[in-house]
N, C-alpha and C positions, 0 to 999 in steps of 0.2 A: 484210736484208729477206727475208721468207719468200716462196717461190714457191708461189702458189696457182693450181691449174687448175680451172676451172669447166666442166662438161659439161652442155649443155642441147640442146633440140631446135628452139627457135625464138627469134628476137630479140624478138618482141612480148612474150611472157610473161616473158622474162628481164629486160627493161627495166621493164615495168609493175609487176611484183610483187617484183623483187629489186634494183632500182636502189639502194635505201637501203643494203642490205648491201654491194653492190659498191663504192659510193662510200666507205663506211667502210673496207673492206678495202684499197682502192687507196691510202689515205693513208699506210699504213706497210708495204705489201707489194707484191710484183710479181705482178700478177694477169693470168692468161691466160683467155680465154673461147673454148671450142671448140663451134661450132654452125654450122648452115647460114647463108649470107648472107641478109640480110633488111633490111626498111625501117628497123629500129631499131638497126642496127649502128653507124651514125654517132653516134647518141646515146650508146651504150654506150662508144664510143671516147673520148668527152668526159671520161670518168672516168679516162682514162689506162690502161685495160686493153688488153692485146694480143689482137687477134682472129685466130683460126685457122679458116678456112673448112672446115667438116666436113659434107659432105652426109649427110642422114639421111632415110630413107623412114619418115615418122612412123607411118603406118598400114599399111605394107606388111608382108607375112609371108614375103618371099623370103629363104630362108636364105643365099643367096650374098651379097645386099646386107648382111645382118646380119654375116656373117663379115668382109666388107670393113670394116664399121664397127669391129668388134673389132680388126682389124689396124691401122686408122687410129688408134684410141686407143692401142694398144701403141706405135706409131711416135711419136705426139705425146708420150707419157710418157717414152719413151727420149730424145727430143730435148730436152725442156724440163727434165726431172728435177725435177718439183714435189715439194715437201715435204708437201703435202696436196691432196686432190682432193675437190671438191664436185659431186654429181650430182643432176639433176632429171629427172623424167618416166621412163617405163618403159625405153626403149632406152638412154639414157645411164646409168640406174641399173643395168641388167643388164650391158650390155657394158662400160660404164665401170667398174663394180664388179669384173667379172672381170679386166679389164686391170690395174686397180689392185692386185688381189689377186696376180696373176702377178708384177707388178713390186714387190710388197711396199711399196707406198706407202699411208700412212694415207688413209682416205676416209670421207666422210660422205654418206649418201644421203637423199633426200627423196621419200617416196611421196606424190606430189601427187594421187593418185587411183588406184584399182585398175584402172580401164579395163575394157572389156567382155571382153577376153581373159582376165582373171583372175576377174571376177565370174560369167561364164557358164560352166556346166559343159561339159566336152568335152575333146577332145584338145589344143586350143590352151591351155586353162587348165593342163593337166598339164605341158605343155612350158614355159609361162611360169613356173609355180611352181618347176619344176626349175631353170630358169635363175636365178630369184631366189635359190634356195637356194645356188647356187654363188656368186652375186654378193654376197650380204649376209653371208655367214658371218664374214668378218673385218672387217666395217665397224666403225669406231670408234663410230659412232652412226647409227641409222636414225630419221629424223624421220617421224612420222605426223601427218596433218592432222586426223584425227578418230578417235574411239575405236573405231568400227565397223571401219574399215580395219585398225587395229592388232590388234584381237581376231581378225579373219579371218586375217590373215597369220600371227599367232602360232600359230593353230590348225593351220596347214598346214606351216610351216617353223620351224626354230629360229632365233631372232634374239636374240643375246646382249645387245646394248645398243640400247635404243630410247628415244625421248622423244616425248611428245605435245606438239604446238604448235598454236596456233589458226589453222590454215591458212597463208596467206601474209600474213595481217593486212591492215590498210588504213592508208594514209597519211591521218591525220586532218586534216592541214593542206590537202592537195590536195583531199580530199573533205570540205568543211565544211558546216555546217548552213545550209540555204537557207530563205528565206521561203516559207511554205506557200501554194500558190495558192488562189484563191477556189473556191467550190463550184458555179459556174455550169455548167461542163462538166467532168465527172470524166474524167481521162485515166489510162489504165493503160499500163504499159510492159512489153514482153517484150524482154530483151536476152540474146541467145545465138546460137550457130550454129543455123541453121534446119534441125533434124534431128529425127527422130521421138523419140529418147531424151531430148531436151530438153523434151518435152511440147508441141511446137508444135501437134499435132492437138487436144489438149484446149483450148489457148488459142484456136485458130480456131473450134472448136465453141462455146466460150463467147461469142466475139465475135458469131457468127451468132445465138445465142440472144438476146443483149441488143440487137442491132440491131433486132429486131422489137418490142421492148418499151420501149426508152428512146431518146430523141432527144438526150439530153445526156450521152452516154457515148462516149468514143473509145478504141479499142484500137490502140496503136502497137507497131511491131516494128522492132528494130535487130539487124543481124547478117548474116553471110554466108549466103546461101541455097544449099543443096544443090539440084541440078538437079531432084530429085524433086518439090520444092515450088514451083519457080519459076512455073509457069503458074497454080497455085492462088492464090499470093500476088498475082500481077498481077491476076487476075480479081477477087479480093476487094477489092483496093485500088481498082480502077477503079470498082466499084459502091459504094464508101464504107463497107464493113464494117470494114476495117482501114486503117491508114496505115503502109505499109512504106517505111522510110527507107534500107534497104540497110546496108552496112557503114559504121560510123562510128568514127573514131579518138577522138573526144571525145564522151562521152555525158553530160557534166555539164550541158550546155545542155538536154538532154532531161529530166534530173531536175528542173530548175528549174520546168518547167511540168507535171510529172506529179504525180499524187496517190498512186500506189502502183505498185510493181513486182510483176508476177506471174511466178513462176519455177516452172512445174509439172514440173520435170525428174524423170526417173528414170534419168539417166545416172550411172554410178559416179564421183562427184566426190570431191575431197579435202575442200575447204571452198569454198563458192561465193563467188567474188570479186564476182559480180554482187550478191549479197545484202549482202555487207559494205559495198560502195560505196554501195548504195542506203540502207542504214541510217545510214551515216556522214553522208549528205546530209539526214537527218531525214525520210526517207520510209518509210511502212509497207511491209511485204512480205507476199505470199501465196505459200507454197511448199509443197513436199511433205514428207511424213513419212519422211525418209531421212537417213542419215548425210551430213554435209557441208552440210545445209540446216537441219534442226531445231535444231541447236545455236545458230543465229544468231537464232532467233525465239522469243519468249515468246508462246504462243498467246493471242490475244484482248487482249494487252497491247501488243505491238510489231507485230502482224500476225496472220495466220492460217495454220494448218498443215492441209493437205488430204491425202487418200489419193492414192497414186500411180495414174495412169492412170484417174482417176475424174472425168469431166467433170461429172457431176451434183453431186458434192461441191464441185468448184471453183466452179460456178455458185452454189451455196448460200453459200459463203464470200464471193464477190464481192457477192452481194445483202446479206449482213450488213455488209460494208464500206460499200456504197452507202447503207445505211440509217443510218449514223452521222452525227451532226452534224459540220460541218467542224472545229469545235474539238476533237472527239474524235479525228478523223483526224490532225490536227496533233499531238496529244499522243502518239498511237501512234508517230509518226515521231520525236518528241523522246525517248521512252523507248527506242526502238531505237538512237538515237545514244548515249545513256548506256551502253547495253549494250556497244556496240562500243568505246567509250572505255575501259571497264573490262576487257574480255576480249580484244579483237582489235586493239589498237594494234600497228602494224607494228614498233615498237621492241621489243616483246616477242620477236618472231622474230629480229630482228637481234642482240639480247643473247644469245639462246639459241645462236645460231651462234658468236658470239665465245667463249662459255663452252666449247662443245664443241670448237672449233678449238684453243683453249689446252690443253684436256685431251689432245687427240690428239697434240699436239706435245711434250708433256712427256717 
């Protein structure tokens, strides 16, 4: 049996987007997962993988914490002696990659998104790119989730072996096509962390605009709310402009009654799981013209693409959608489903990992 070590920064993402890979790997290998304790650890353990509690400050920039993380990874690698290491997200990619390189263990990194530290110019970008240069130099493979991320990183640092994959893909059985709702009340969904970069301000502005003009339109919001927007969401919810449902573990029930998901993000994503899951359910999407979003949408066929940070353009596209007959809205969703079946099936990602693991172990 091959010893495989997986480094990640949270249990939710590892379970929701990588469980199919982990399940496949644990059938014939000894799999260890190193990440902070969380709500989904018990579910991950059901696949017979061994959990190592590894605290990570996901958004912190304290160098002492980061050095401790690097030392933790070195210790874990020396104790387990894995034959290959898989890493996800920035800090596990960087410090896990450096630790793997020091220990001369083959490793595969997954750039799940550039993050603001890399996308925004400044000293933090320079430091992060320097660390990435150290971390990725000897990687057996670096997975990129969209072409824009790959081109950006290749322009900044030398990456010898890389491969483009369609994000994290989507489980087409878990997210199946649903019956499209009637057109009596048109319901829009926003599913994301409630933060500026996810486009929440544009969504709220659109909700205010349509609240004054239409009585048969509802704007729903799901997601953890940052303190900055807590009061505003409560006020808008109380007067009926939006319906805020808080953090939800299962969004499928909300897709059942919704007509369209609006994802006006300008956050540096890898590939939007929100859009993939929405399309898999047979629902149209309205999203921004940026890497990680536009790849999922065929403009005016499976949804609409809008300019980033442009509320007026978002309102225009929502009006276009509202003006469609219900049959046309439904067909948009079905065409979106066909696209994800062809291009974003999660099995594509699982198979890519198996291929690269086999290559790395030869």
